[in-house]
KEPASE-327098 format. One record per residue (C-alpha): x, y, z. Coordinates in steps of 0.1 Angstrom, whole numbers, plus 5000, padded with zeros to 4 digits. Layout:
<pts>
XYZ;...
</pts>
This chain:
<pts>
480149853415;476850003426;475249963460;472949683450;475749463440;477449533472;474449413493;473949103476;477349003479;477249103518;474248863516;476148583499;478848613522;476948603554;475848273540;478948123531;480448243560;477848133585;477947763572;481847703563;482947843594;480947573615;483147283603;485247323637;482247303658;482747043687;479146933697;475847003690;473947333695;473047393731;469647463724;469547123703;471046913729;468347073753;465646963732;466946613727;466946523762;463846673770;462646483741;464346173756;462546213791;459446253774;459345983751;456845683766;458945403747;461845493765;459845493800;458345153789;461945033782;463045173818;459944963834;461244653816;464744703829;463044733867;461444433861;464644233849;466444333881;463444213900;463743863884;467243893893;466543913931;463443643925;466543393915;468743473945;465943463971;465443103960;468643033985;467043204015;465243054039;461243044037;459843054075;456243024077;454043074106;450842854109;447842844131;444442654132;441842544152;439842214144;436942034163;436541664162;433041494164;434341324194;437741234211;440140964197;440640684220;441940324221;439240044210;437739874241;439839544241;443139774241;441539984269;440939674293;444439534280;445939884295;443839864327;444939504335;448639594328;448639884351;446939674379;449739404374;452539674377;450639814408;450339464426;454039414415;455139714432;453039674462;454339294464;451139124460;450738804442;449638854407;446538644408;445738814443;442439054441;443439414432;442639654463;439939854461;441340174476;444040234449;442540434418;443440334385;444340594353;442340594325;444040544294;445040864275;443040974243;445040934212;444041264200;441341494220;438441664201;439342024203;442542064185;444442434188;447642424169;450142684162;453742634146;456442744123;457942574091;461342624077;462042514040;465742604031;467042503995;470642433998;471342323960;468842413929;470842203906;472342513891;468642613878;468742923901;472043053891;471443033851;468243193859;470143483875;472743503848;470043483822;468143773839;471243993845;471943973803;468244053798;468444343818;471744443797;469844363762;466844593773;468944863783;470844853750;467744823735;466645183750;469845333741;469045223704;465945393710;467345713720;469545733690;466345713667;464745993688;467946183688;468246143651;464446253646;464846593667;467846663650;466246633615;463146843623;465347083642;467647093610;464247113590;463347423609;466747563603;466347513567;463147723566;464347973586;467448023564;464948003531;462648253551;465948473546;466648433509;462948513504;463048863526;466448913505;464448833470;461749063484;464049373492;465449333455;461449323440;460649643460;463749813448;462549733410;458949833418;460550173426;462750143395;459850053370;457750293390;459950583381;460550433347;456850433337;456650823350;459450903327;457850683296;460950453299;458850143308;455150023302;452549953327;452949583316;456349583335;454749683369;452349403364;454949143361;457049293387;453449273408;453048923394;456648823407;455648983442;452248753443;454648443437;457148533464;453948563488;453348223481;456248093488;456448303523;453148143532;454247803523;457147853544;455247983571;453047683573;456147453570;457747653601;453947613621;454147223612;458047163626;456747353656;454247113658;456446823657;458646953679;456247013708;455146673704;458746513704;460246713730;456746873754;458747223749;456147523751;455147613715;455647993727;459447913732;460147673701;458947993679;461648183694;464347943681;466848013655;468647733647;471547723622;472447453600;475947393619;477847103607;478946793631;482446723634;483346433619;486746283613;486846023584;489345823598;487245723633;486445343632;483045223638;482045113673;479244813679;475744983675;473444963704;470944743683;473544513680;474544473713;471144443728;470844143702;474143973716;472943993754;469543873746;471243563727;473443543759;470543553779;468843253760;471743033759;471643063799;467742963799;468942663776;471242563806;468442633829;466342393814;469042103813;469742153850;466242063859;467341683857;470341723884;469141653919;467941943941;468741933983;466342124007;466342154044;462842134060;462142234098;459142224119;458242324154;454842324174;454342584201;451442434216;452342084230;448742054250;446841944219;449241724198;448341384191;450241094211;451841024174;452641404168;456241534175;456741874186;459641944162;461741774135;464441884111;465641704082;467141734047;465441604014;466841523981;464441563947;465341433913;463341513885;463841163863;461141213838;458641553835;457041413803;459441603778;458641933793;462242043802;463441903767;460742103747;461342413765;465242353761;464842303723;462342633722;465442803736;467742693714;465542793684;465143153702;468943173703;469343063666;466843363655;468843613677;471843493658;470143543623;469143873638;472443963646;473943903613;471644063593;472044413616;475644383610;475044333569;472544643569;474744853593;477844783569;476044893537;474245223558;478145313564;478845283527;475645463517;475945743542;479545793534;478845823496;475746043504;478246253525;481046283497;478246363473;476646673497;480546813501;480846823462;477446933454;477947223481;481047353462;479047343429;475847553443;478347803458;479947843420;476047863408;475648143436;478348343421;477548313386;473748423394;474748683411;477048813385;474448743360;471748933378;474149253382;474849253346;471249183334;469749453359;472749693345;471449613310;467849653317;468550023333;470150093300;467349963280;469249683268;467049403283;463349333292;462049333327;461748923324;465148933319;465649093350;463348863367;464548533354;468048663366;466348743402;464948393404;468048223394;469748413422;466848283447;466947913432;470747933442;470448043475;467847763482;469947483470;472747613489;470747573522;469447233508;472747113500;474047233536;471047043551;471746723529;475246753541;474446793577;471846493575;474546273558;477146323588;474446253611;473245943595;477245833590;477845923628;474845693638;475745433613;479345403631;477645413664;479845763672;476645983674;476446163707;474346413722;
</pts>
């Protein structure tokens, strides 16, 4: 076995060992996990989702605050055009009544003359024209007819729905980052394959040059080698462009500096997957179910609008002097409010909420059907990827042995340079196919774990 065959077999062994031993990996590459977490922290959709969740929490606090007493301080100043007094007849009646009371107290006959030396008090104004008021009001809902409690439950389930929707979105972002990272790993692996091919072409160039010098080959053979090198350079340029583009995508997804991303050396390590693991309910379905429950409580909330509501009300005036003769200084009381007919407003809102609940139920059933289909599809894709990897490994073995054989025949003038280049091209293609097969296998496992709700990161 010559040195070239040994080198080629060593390269193939590195590829095979590097990927078959990773089947026992228990978790994602730490670098990839770090990129995923940075991507989740950067994503604007997830930040919006967090804000919506906080809004749902505020809705819960607002529902609870219905039962807290509302205390209001009031202050006002009013000037009337004149004092509000009794009419003349009433004032005369009050004065004469006052005289009768005084004469009775002095023991004078009621028909006697009233003494001039006794002063009489003018009738008080009903309301002075200058009015300064300062007061406090108390409003306290004691029973809301279950409207507030249903609103509280609805907002709690809405919060859960928003959180599950955020987790579902996080899964999609994680999958996108994993896929981009895997594509970068595929490009890096393909680059290594091209480097190996370049080394063999350089060796063939050296051999052809010596053969031409010794009259064993023609310049056409050298031109064919040069053409193969040009084709290889084009492939290397293409993969360099892919590398730049993928780094740009990762930068956009994660916010990681490009300089750091250029230093990455990702590997196509496979996820751990247990075929017997049971599927868990996906976050998308949980979000829809929580939204459905929240809508059902909205229906109950509209129904409860016709239940009587009980509230307590109180009032206290701080300035007693400016009150009218008819105004109390304070009062407290309880009242009931019973909405008997609101122009069908509550009934229509209830019907709308019921239809919304039906829409969510249809979405849940649709999502469950699509998830079941995606599990089957991902399982089949995974099995096909495993089988394809076995086939490609055999192709690499055959291509390697064929190349060594043709190369030996060429050196013994039993084969043309075209045969050598074709055999080398087959080795290169087989190695590319192996990297793609590992990539597809990893993608299938990631999709399967996601479909079953088992993807962790």
